[in-house]
N, C-alpha and C positions, 0 to 999 in steps of 0.2 A: 240490177234496179239503181238508178241514181237517187242521191238524197235531195229532199226539197230545199234545203238551206244552200245549196251549192250556186255560186255565181255564175254570171254568163260565160265567162271564160272557161270555167270547168266544163259546163254542158257543151259549149261550141268545140272545145279539144276533145272531148269525149265522143260527140257525134262525128267529127273528124277522123279518129282513130278507127271507129266503126266502117266509115267509107273506104278508109285505107286498107283495112283487112279484107273487104268486098274487091277491091282493086287487086291486091295481092293476089287473091283467089283466081280472079281473071287473067292475070299475068302469067301464073304458074301453069294455067291452062294453055297459054300461048306459047309454053316452053321458054320463057323469059325468067331466069332464077337469080341471077347476079344482082341486078338493080332492084329487083322485087323484093329481094331479102333486106337490102339497105334501105329501101322505102318503108317497109314493114317495120323495121326497127325504130327508124327515126320518126316515122308518122305515128306511132303509138306511145313513143317516149315522151311527146309533147304533153300529152294528157297526164300521163305518169308523173311528171314533173310538177304539173300545175296542181295535181292532187297532192303531192308531197308539199307543195307551198302552203296549202290550205291548212297544214300542221305544223308551219314553222315555228322555230323556237325564239325567233327574233325578227327585226325588221331587216337584217342583214341576211339573214337565213332565207327570208321569203325572196329578197332581191335575188340572191344567188339561184335559188330553185326556178324562179321566173325567167333568169338570164339564161339558163340551160334549156328551158322550154324554148325560149326564143331562138337558141342557137339551133335545137332540133327541127324547129319550124323552118328555118333557113335551109337546113340541110335537106329536109323533105322536099322543099321548093326546088333545088338543085336538082333531086332525083327525078322529080315531075317533069320539069323542064328537059332533062336529057331524055325521057321516054318520049316526050312530044317531038322535040326538034330533031332527035336522032331517028324517029319514025321506026323505033324497035318493034312496035306493037300497033295494031289497027285498032286501037280503042280511044273512045272519046275520053279525055280526062280534064276538059276545060273546067268543070264543076270543082273538082278537087284543086286544080291549080288556083282558081278564083277563092276557095276556102282557105287554100294555105297562105296566100298572099294577105287575106284578111288577118288570119291568124298571127302571122309576122307583124302586122301593123299594131294589132291590139297588144301582144306581148311586148313589143318595143315601147309602146306607150306607157305600160304597166312599169317596166324596168326605169324608164326615165322619170316617171312620177315618183316612184318609190325612192330613187336616187335624189331627186331634187326635194322631196320631203326629209329624207334623212339629213341632207346637208342643211336645210334650213333649222332643224331641230338643234343642230349642234353648235 
């Protein structure tokens, strides 16, 4: 159960992790194990790092955790693109690709804004 006070990026990354778990289950049913495990790890790590960022000890800690979430989102995007372009499985993953691209954009914006605000305060 999600907490009511979580922001949009928390909710979006959590929902994305759920869709990645469901995709993982489909992939393992198609006997695709190597990329599916990488996808599961990076796709669920996005939300885990966003969750950790909500309890950051400082602005720099927040930025660091959001940066890791952004990197995990980019890695996830890579695995999704490999699955699609490599035609490794016969599954539609356009929705997951679109959601991942959106997460990359949001997380990149959060990191840039945090960096900019940190620089202006110093």
